[in-house]
C-alpha positions as CSV (number, residue, x, y, z in Angstrom):
1,M,-6.8,-4.6,-32.7
2,A,-5.3,-5.6,-29.4
3,F,-7.6,-6.8,-26.6
4,L,-4.9,-8.7,-24.6
5,L,-1.9,-7.0,-23.0
6,H,0.8,-9.0,-24.8
7,Q,-0.8,-8.2,-28.1
8,L,0.4,-4.6,-27.6
9,L,3.9,-6.0,-27.8
10,S,3.2,-8.1,-30.8
11,E,1.6,-5.3,-32.7
12,S,4.5,-2.9,-32.0
13,A,7.0,-5.7,-33.0
14,S,5.2,-5.8,-36.3
15,R,5.1,-2.1,-36.8
16,Y,8.5,-1.1,-35.3
17,P,10.6,-4.2,-35.2
18,Q,14.0,-2.4,-34.8
19,N,12.8,0.2,-32.3
20,E,14.2,-0.1,-28.8
21,A,11.6,-1.6,-26.5
22,V,13.4,-1.8,-23.2
23,I,16.7,-0.2,-22.0
24,Y,18.3,-1.2,-18.7
25,K,21.7,0.2,-17.8
26,D,23.9,-0.4,-20.9
27,R,21.7,-3.1,-22.4
28,S,18.7,-2.8,-24.7
29,V,16.3,-5.1,-26.7
30,T,14.3,-4.2,-29.8
31,Y,10.6,-4.9,-30.2
32,Q,11.4,-7.8,-32.5
33,E,13.9,-9.3,-30.0
34,L,11.5,-9.0,-27.1
35,E,8.7,-10.5,-29.1
36,K,10.7,-13.5,-30.0
37,T,12.3,-14.2,-26.6
38,S,9.0,-13.8,-24.8
39,N,7.5,-16.2,-27.4
40,R,10.2,-18.8,-26.7
41,L,9.6,-18.5,-22.9
42,A,5.9,-18.9,-23.5
43,H,6.5,-22.1,-25.5
44,T,8.8,-23.4,-22.8
45,L,6.1,-22.8,-20.2
46,I,3.4,-24.5,-22.3
47,S,5.7,-27.5,-22.7
48,L,5.9,-27.7,-18.9
49,G,2.1,-27.9,-18.6
50,I,1.3,-24.2,-18.0
51,K,-2.2,-23.5,-19.4
52,K,-4.8,-20.8,-19.5
53,G,-6.0,-19.8,-16.0
54,D,-2.9,-20.9,-14.2
55,R,-0.8,-18.6,-12.0
56,V,2.9,-18.3,-12.6
57,G,5.1,-16.6,-10.1
58,L,7.7,-14.0,-11.0
59,Y,10.6,-13.7,-8.6
60,M,13.3,-11.3,-9.8
61,D,14.4,-7.7,-9.7
62,R,13.1,-5.2,-12.3
63,G,14.9,-5.2,-15.7
64,I,14.7,-6.7,-19.2
65,E,14.4,-10.3,-17.8
66,A,11.4,-9.3,-15.6
67,I,9.5,-7.6,-18.5
68,T,10.3,-10.5,-20.8
69,A,9.0,-12.9,-18.2
70,A,5.7,-11.0,-17.7
71,C,5.1,-11.0,-21.4
72,G,6.0,-14.7,-21.8
73,V,3.6,-15.7,-19.0
74,L,0.8,-13.6,-20.5
75,K,1.2,-15.4,-23.9
76,T,0.4,-18.7,-22.3
77,G,-3.0,-17.5,-21.2
78,S,-2.0,-17.7,-17.5
79,A,-1.6,-14.8,-15.0
80,Y,1.7,-13.6,-13.7
81,V,2.0,-13.1,-10.0
82,P,5.0,-10.8,-9.2
83,I,6.7,-11.5,-5.8
84,D,8.8,-8.8,-4.3
85,P,12.3,-10.3,-4.0
86,T,13.1,-8.0,-1.1
87,S,10.2,-9.3,1.0
88,P,10.6,-11.8,3.9
89,L,10.5,-15.4,3.0
90,R,7.2,-15.8,4.9
91,R,5.5,-13.4,2.5
92,M,6.9,-15.1,-0.5
93,T,5.7,-18.6,0.6
94,Y,2.3,-17.2,1.6
95,I,1.8,-15.8,-2.0
96,I,3.0,-19.0,-3.6
97,E,0.7,-21.2,-1.5
98,K,-2.2,-18.8,-1.6
99,C,-2.2,-18.7,-5.4
100,R,-1.3,-22.4,-5.7
101,I,1.7,-21.5,-7.8
102,T,3.5,-24.5,-9.1
103,S,5.9,-22.8,-11.5
104,L,8.2,-19.9,-10.6
105,V,10.1,-17.8,-13.1
106,T,13.3,-16.4,-11.7
107,V,17.1,-16.0,-12.1
108,H,19.7,-18.3,-10.6
109,E,20.9,-15.6,-8.2
110,K,17.6,-16.0,-6.3
111,L,17.8,-19.8,-6.0
112,P,19.5,-19.8,-2.5
113,K,16.7,-17.7,-1.1
114,I,14.1,-20.0,-2.5
115,E,15.9,-23.0,-0.9
116,Q,16.0,-21.1,2.3
117,A,12.2,-20.6,2.1
118,Y,11.7,-24.4,1.5
119,P,14.5,-26.3,3.3
120,D,12.5,-29.5,3.5
121,G,11.3,-29.5,-0.1
122,S,9.4,-27.1,-2.3
123,P,5.7,-27.2,-3.4
124,L,7.0,-25.8,-6.8
125,Q,7.0,-28.4,-9.6
126,Q,9.5,-26.4,-11.6
127,I,11.6,-23.3,-11.5
128,I,12.2,-21.6,-14.8
129,L,15.5,-19.7,-15.1
130,M,15.7,-16.6,-17.2
131,N,19.5,-16.7,-17.4
132,G,20.1,-20.3,-18.3
133,S,20.6,-23.4,-16.3
134,D,22.7,-23.5,-13.1
135,P,24.4,-26.8,-12.9
136,A,26.6,-25.5,-10.0
137,F,23.5,-25.1,-7.7
138,T,23.3,-27.9,-5.2
139,G,20.4,-26.7,-3.2
140,R,17.7,-28.9,-1.7
141,L,14.5,-28.2,-3.6
142,G,13.0,-31.6,-3.4
143,E,11.4,-32.7,-6.7
144,T,11.5,-29.2,-8.2
145,R,13.0,-29.2,-11.7
146,L,15.3,-26.4,-12.8
147,V,14.4,-25.5,-16.4
148,D,16.1,-23.1,-19.0
149,G,13.4,-20.6,-19.8
150,F,14.4,-20.4,-23.4
151,S,14.8,-24.1,-24.1
152,S,12.1,-24.0,-26.7
153,P,13.4,-23.1,-30.2
154,E,9.9,-21.9,-31.3
155,D,9.8,-18.1,-31.5
156,Q,6.4,-17.6,-33.0
157,L,3.4,-16.4,-30.9
158,P,1.7,-19.4,-29.3
159,D,-1.9,-20.2,-30.4
160,V,-3.7,-19.7,-27.1
161,N,-7.5,-19.0,-26.9
162,A,-7.4,-16.3,-24.2
163,I,-10.0,-13.6,-23.9
164,E,-10.1,-10.1,-22.4
165,T,-11.9,-11.2,-19.2
166,D,-9.1,-13.7,-18.3
167,I,-7.0,-12.6,-15.4
168,A,-3.7,-11.0,-16.6
169,Y,-1.9,-10.6,-13.3
170,I,-2.4,-10.6,-9.5
171,L,-0.8,-7.9,-7.4
172,F,-0.5,-8.4,-3.7
173,T,-1.2,-5.4,-1.4
174,S,-1.1,-5.0,2.3
175,G,-3.9,-6.6,4.3
176,S,-5.5,-5.9,7.7
177,T,-5.4,-9.5,8.9
178,G,-1.6,-9.8,8.8
179,N,-1.6,-11.3,5.3
180,P,-1.5,-9.4,1.9
181,K,-4.5,-9.4,-0.4
182,G,-4.1,-10.4,-4.1
183,V,-5.9,-8.0,-6.4
184,M,-7.0,-9.8,-9.6
185,L,-6.9,-7.7,-12.8
186,S,-8.1,-8.9,-16.2
187,H,-6.7,-7.9,-19.6
188,H,-9.8,-5.9,-20.0
189,N,-9.3,-4.0,-16.7
190,S,-5.7,-3.0,-17.8
191,M,-6.4,-2.3,-21.4
192,A,-9.1,0.2,-20.5
193,F,-6.6,2.1,-18.4
194,I,-3.8,1.8,-21.0
195,D,-6.0,2.9,-23.9
196,S,-7.2,5.9,-21.9
197,S,-3.8,6.9,-20.7
198,C,-2.0,6.5,-24.0
199,G,-4.4,8.9,-25.7
200,F,-4.8,11.3,-22.9
201,F,-1.1,11.8,-22.3
202,K,-0.3,11.7,-26.1
203,I,2.3,9.0,-25.8
204,E,4.1,8.5,-29.1
205,K,6.7,6.0,-30.4
206,E,9.5,8.6,-30.0
207,D,8.8,8.8,-26.2
208,R,11.0,7.1,-23.6
209,L,9.1,6.2,-20.4
210,S,10.8,5.7,-17.1
211,N,10.2,2.5,-15.1
212,I,11.1,2.8,-11.5
213,A,8.3,0.7,-10.2
214,P,8.8,-3.1,-9.8
215,L,6.3,-5.5,-11.3
216,H,4.5,-6.0,-8.0
217,F,3.7,-2.3,-7.9
218,D,0.8,-1.3,-10.1
219,M,2.5,1.8,-11.5
220,S,4.6,-0.6,-13.6
221,I,1.5,-1.2,-15.8
222,F,1.6,2.3,-17.1
223,D,5.4,2.3,-17.6
224,I,5.5,-0.9,-19.6
225,F,2.2,-1.4,-21.4
226,V,1.4,2.2,-22.3
227,A,4.9,2.3,-23.9
228,F,4.2,-0.9,-25.8
229,K,0.9,0.4,-27.1
230,A,2.7,3.4,-28.6
231,G,5.8,1.6,-29.7
232,A,7.8,3.7,-27.3
233,C,10.8,2.7,-25.2
234,V,10.8,1.6,-21.5
235,V,13.8,2.9,-19.7
236,V,14.3,0.8,-16.5
237,V,15.9,2.8,-13.7
238,P,18.4,0.7,-11.8
239,E,17.7,0.3,-8.1
240,T,21.2,1.6,-7.2
241,T,20.6,4.7,-9.4
242,A,17.2,5.5,-7.9
243,I,18.5,6.0,-4.4
244,F,21.3,8.4,-5.3
245,P,19.9,11.8,-6.4
246,G,22.9,12.8,-8.5
247,K,23.1,9.4,-10.3
248,L,19.3,9.7,-11.0
249,A,19.6,13.1,-12.5
250,E,22.5,11.9,-14.7
251,Y,20.5,8.8,-15.8
252,I,17.4,10.8,-16.8
253,S,19.7,13.1,-18.9
254,Q,21.8,10.4,-20.5
255,K,18.9,8.1,-21.4
256,R,16.8,11.0,-22.7
257,I,13.7,10.1,-20.7
258,S,10.7,12.1,-21.9
259,V,7.9,10.7,-19.7
260,W,8.6,10.3,-16.0
261,N,6.2,8.3,-13.7
262,S,6.9,7.5,-10.1
263,V,6.0,8.1,-6.5
264,P,6.7,11.7,-5.2
265,S,9.5,10.5,-2.9
266,A,11.7,9.6,-5.9
267,L,11.2,13.0,-7.3
268,S,11.8,14.6,-3.9
269,L,15.2,13.0,-3.8
270,L,15.9,14.4,-7.3
271,A,15.0,17.8,-6.0
272,T,17.8,17.6,-3.4
273,V,20.6,17.7,-6.1
274,K,22.4,21.0,-5.5
275,N,23.4,21.6,-9.2
276,L,20.1,20.3,-10.7
277,N,19.9,23.0,-13.3
278,S,23.3,21.8,-14.8
279,F,21.7,18.6,-16.1
280,D,20.1,18.3,-19.5
281,F,16.4,17.6,-19.0
282,S,15.4,19.0,-22.4
283,N,13.8,15.7,-23.4
284,L,11.6,15.5,-20.3
285,R,8.2,16.7,-21.3
286,L,5.8,15.0,-18.9
287,I,6.2,14.3,-15.1
288,L,3.6,12.1,-13.6
289,F,3.5,11.3,-9.9
290,A,1.1,9.3,-7.7
291,G,0.9,7.3,-4.5
292,E,1.5,9.9,-1.8
293,L,1.5,13.6,-1.1
294,F,4.3,15.7,-2.7
295,P,6.0,18.1,-0.3
296,L,5.6,21.6,-1.9
297,K,9.2,22.7,-1.2
298,Y,10.5,19.8,-3.4
299,L,7.8,20.2,-6.0
300,R,8.6,23.9,-6.3
301,I,12.3,23.2,-7.1
302,L,11.4,20.8,-9.9
303,F,8.6,23.0,-11.1
304,E,11.0,25.9,-11.5
305,T,14.0,23.9,-12.7
306,I,12.2,21.8,-15.3
307,S,9.8,24.5,-16.2
308,H,9.2,23.3,-19.8
309,A,7.7,20.0,-18.6
310,R,4.1,19.5,-17.6
311,F,3.4,18.2,-14.1
312,C,0.4,16.0,-13.3
313,N,-0.8,14.7,-9.9
314,M,-2.3,11.3,-10.4
315,Y,-4.5,9.3,-8.0
316,G,-5.5,5.7,-8.0
317,Q,-5.4,2.3,-6.4
318,T,-4.3,-1.2,-7.4
319,E,-8.0,-2.2,-7.4
320,A,-8.9,0.3,-10.2
321,N,-5.6,1.8,-11.6
322,S,-5.1,5.5,-11.7
323,S,-8.5,7.2,-12.0
324,T,-8.1,11.0,-11.5
325,Y,-5.6,13.6,-12.7
326,Y,-4.7,17.2,-11.8
327,W,-2.5,19.3,-14.1
328,I,-0.3,21.6,-12.1
329,D,-0.3,25.0,-13.8
330,E,0.6,26.8,-10.6
331,L,1.6,25.7,-7.2
332,P,-1.1,26.1,-4.4
333,A,-0.3,28.5,-1.6
334,D,-1.3,25.9,1.1
335,G,0.7,23.1,-0.5
336,L,-2.3,20.9,-0.8
337,L,-2.6,19.5,-4.4
338,P,-6.0,18.3,-5.5
339,I,-6.3,14.8,-7.0
340,G,-8.5,16.4,-9.5
341,K,-11.1,15.0,-11.8
342,A,-11.8,11.7,-13.5
343,L,-9.7,10.5,-16.4
344,P,-11.5,9.8,-19.7
345,N,-13.7,6.7,-19.5
346,F,-13.8,6.9,-15.6
347,E,-16.4,8.1,-13.2
348,V,-15.5,9.0,-9.7
349,F,-17.9,10.2,-7.1
350,A,-18.1,10.5,-3.3
351,M,-20.8,9.6,-0.8
352,D,-21.3,11.1,2.6
353,D,-22.1,9.2,5.8
354,Q,-25.9,9.6,5.2
355,G,-25.6,7.9,1.8
356,G,-25.9,11.0,-0.3
357,Q,-23.6,12.1,-3.1
358,I,-21.5,15.1,-2.4
359,Q,-21.8,17.8,-5.0
360,A,-21.1,21.1,-3.4
361,P,-17.7,22.7,-2.6
362,G,-16.6,21.9,0.9
363,Q,-18.6,18.7,1.3
364,E,-16.7,15.6,2.3
365,G,-17.3,11.9,1.6
366,E,-15.8,8.5,0.7
367,L,-14.6,8.2,-2.9
368,Y,-15.9,5.5,-5.3
369,V,-14.6,4.5,-8.7
370,R,-16.7,3.4,-11.6
371,A,-14.8,2.2,-14.7
372,S,-13.9,-0.8,-16.8
373,T,-10.6,-0.8,-14.9
374,V,-12.2,-2.0,-11.6
375,A,-10.6,-5.3,-10.6
376,Q,-12.2,-8.7,-10.4
377,G,-11.7,-8.8,-6.7
378,Y,-9.3,-10.3,-4.2
379,W,-7.9,-13.8,-4.9
380,G,-9.5,-16.3,-2.6
381,E,-11.0,-13.6,-0.4
382,P,-14.8,-13.5,-1.1
383,E,-15.7,-11.6,2.0
384,K,-13.1,-8.8,1.4
385,T,-14.2,-8.7,-2.3
386,E,-17.8,-8.2,-1.3
387,A,-16.9,-5.4,1.1
388,A,-14.8,-3.4,-1.4
389,F,-16.4,-4.1,-4.7
390,V,-20.0,-3.0,-4.1
391,R,-23.2,-2.3,-6.0
392,N,-23.2,1.2,-7.5
393,P,-25.1,3.3,-4.9
394,L,-26.1,5.8,-7.6
395,E,-27.8,3.1,-9.8
396,P,-28.4,0.1,-7.5
397,I,-31.0,-1.5,-9.8
398,R,-28.4,-2.2,-12.5
399,G,-26.3,-4.3,-10.1
400,E,-23.1,-2.8,-11.5
401,K,-20.0,-3.1,-9.3
402,V,-17.9,-0.1,-8.3
403,Y,-14.8,0.1,-6.1
404,K,-15.3,1.6,-2.7
405,T,-11.9,3.1,-2.0
406,G,-12.0,3.9,1.7
407,D,-10.4,7.3,0.8
408,L,-12.0,10.5,2.2
409,V,-12.1,13.5,-0.1
410,R,-13.5,17.0,-0.3
411,L,-14.8,19.0,-3.3
412,D,-13.1,22.3,-3.9
413,W,-14.5,25.3,-5.7
414,Q,-13.4,24.0,-9.1
415,Q,-15.1,20.7,-8.5
416,N,-11.7,19.0,-8.0
417,F,-11.5,16.3,-5.4
418,V,-9.0,16.9,-2.6
419,F,-7.6,13.8,-0.8
420,L,-8.1,14.1,3.0
421,G,-6.9,10.6,4.2
422,R,-7.9,7.0,4.7
423,K,-11.2,6.0,6.3
424,D,-9.5,3.1,8.0
425,H,-5.9,2.8,9.0
426,M,-4.3,2.5,5.6
427,I,-1.4,4.9,5.0
428,K,1.2,5.6,2.3
429,S,4.9,5.4,2.7
430,R,7.4,5.7,-0.1
431,G,4.5,5.3,-2.5
432,Y,3.5,1.9,-1.0
433,R,0.1,1.5,0.4
434,I,0.4,0.0,3.9
435,E,-2.3,-1.3,6.1
436,I,-0.9,-0.7,9.6
437,G,-3.1,-3.4,11.0
438,E,-0.8,-5.9,9.2
439,I,2.2,-4.6,11.0
440,E,0.3,-4.6,14.3
441,T,-0.8,-8.2,13.8
442,V,2.8,-9.3,13.2
443,L,4.0,-7.5,16.3
444,C,1.2,-9.0,18.4
445,N,2.1,-12.5,17.1
446,H,5.4,-12.3,18.9
447,P,5.1,-14.5,22.0
448,E,6.5,-11.8,24.3
449,I,4.2,-8.9,23.1
450,K,0.9,-8.3,24.8
451,N,-0.3,-5.4,22.6
452,A,1.0,-3.2,19.9
453,V,-0.1,-0.2,17.9
454,V,1.6,1.5,14.9
455,I,1.4,5.2,14.5
456,P,2.2,6.9,11.2
457,I,4.4,10.0,11.6
458,P,3.9,12.4,8.6
459,D,7.2,13.0,6.7
460,E,7.7,15.4,3.9
461,L,10.1,13.2,2.0
462,I,8.5,9.7,2.1
463,G,4.9,10.4,3.2
464,N,4.9,8.6,6.6
465,R,7.4,7.1,8.9
466,L,6.3,4.2,11.2
467,S,6.5,4.2,15.0
468,A,5.5,1.1,16.9
469,L,4.4,1.3,20.5
470,V,4.4,-2.1,22.2
471,V,3.4,-3.5,25.5
472,P,5.4,-6.6,26.6
473,F,4.1,-9.3,28.9
474,T,7.3,-9.1,30.9
475,P,9.4,-5.9,30.8
476,G,12.9,-6.5,29.8
477,K,12.4,-10.0,28.4
478,V,12.5,-8.9,24.7
479,T,14.7,-6.1,23.3
480,Q,14.1,-3.5,20.6
481,E,16.7,-5.1,18.4
482,E,15.0,-8.5,18.7
483,L,11.7,-7.0,17.7
484,F,13.4,-5.2,14.7
485,Q,14.9,-8.5,13.5
486,Y,11.5,-10.2,14.0
487,C,9.8,-7.6,11.9
488,I,12.5,-7.8,9.2
489,A,11.8,-11.5,9.0
490,Q,8.1,-11.1,8.7
491,L,7.5,-7.9,6.7
492,P,8.7,-6.1,3.6
493,K,11.4,-3.5,4.3
494,Y,9.1,-0.6,3.7
495,M,6.7,-1.9,6.4
496,V,9.3,-2.3,9.2
497,P,8.8,0.4,11.9
498,E,11.7,2.8,12.2
499,I,10.9,3.3,15.9
500,I,9.9,0.7,18.5
501,E,9.0,2.0,21.9
502,F,8.0,0.0,24.9
503,R,5.0,1.0,27.0
504,E,3.5,-0.4,30.2
505,A,0.1,0.2,28.8
506,L,-1.7,2.0,25.9
507,P,-4.3,4.7,26.4
508,T,-7.9,3.8,25.6
509,T,-11.0,5.6,24.7
510,S,-14.3,5.3,26.6
511,S,-15.3,2.4,24.4
512,G,-12.1,0.5,25.3
513,K,-10.4,1.0,22.0
514,V,-6.8,2.2,21.8
515,D,-6.8,6.0,21.7
516,R,-4.9,6.5,18.5
517,Q,-5.5,10.2,18.4
518,K,-3.8,10.7,21.7
519,L,-0.9,8.6,20.6
520,K,-0.6,10.5,17.4
521,G,-0.4,13.7,19.4
522,E,2.3,12.3,21.6
523,Q,4.3,11.3,18.5
524,S,4.0,14.5,16.6
């Protein structure tokens, strides 16, 4: 019986050795091949001194190598820490230094960017390459060693005494202080979600699950490890395919994807294909989406075109995985989809401002999640951990921890939860959770900026667009283009404001705070 994530791969490799495990473009690997290559990587890492409890960085685009790397790291008893390769260098170095990462698994195409991040010598002891050595690389990485990730000939599973409460991975999300927060999830946290999801959605070995989420996005856990549990196939969607609706439709058809899982914006793009009904989606039986609101006009197109498939609105957070579901049997007239009820082995409840549990239709409150999936906390952030992972208010004597989501919900007449918005300034864009305070902090750190506020503008296609209103110390001394480039260097692409507008001052409320509601009205 599997109790560690990588054991799901090992068990399926034993049961279905010749089944395809991962497909990417025109390449594929079987379960037996993936098991052996990830074992070899694990032995290489162990020979380099990686041990249980360490953090190993992963720095590469999604694909077969990325999935192999994650499995190889898990087999050492250490935790993998995926770093978005499209993020600014500042974010990459912050994560490496925050987690005290000394070993980074990557591909040689990323070496120049790593050198750019550390021009005067890297804190990394070794960089492990997933595509062989690179003798042509002459970069300045100080004492950092370049190692072939498959230098070990040993392809049997390493004997490592890991247990289910060990941390499996750390995913960094947006943080209000200008720096991201690292969510620590154990094998037990993830396995509880995977076991529940695999059974609830009836995933079988014949299924082909899409993977459009990179490793640093928590939706990838479902794509990869639910597939591994069932012995199914992970079909990685290339980045260049995902952004072109016609190519995406063709890829789904050609690869015979049966279970789709993504943010709604990816599906909204698919719905814009003019001849959508000409593609063969006969294998597509289940369409899951989560992370943001789904515009009804796009959902209706897919709902009518792929009418044989079941559609499910999922809800969750990195800190607790997906926790609620809502089967869409008919489209709501008002376009507002409930986030539904708790998945098996989850309890979700909401508390009002007076500390009472909401139970009647129409009542509103903040949502809490109680489950084995609730994360261990934030890496190196005890105060933030204490604020978000709190004693269960319904049973305080037990001392059990639950996740306080910060999401406001309302109960409808069928006892489904309906998402209303964030209690703080967290928003969703393109499926990414963004703390706008992080963007504001970056803007305010610019030496020429006195004050800044970021206003989310609702957008049917991507959830929200970002508009920044800034007050310079000296008008005309800094340009919009300079601020755009400054943000690009400091923030991931999805967090860079699309609009930057200069103001002489920002409106305030009677308490002296920026009047965000007034600004939102101006931007709408």
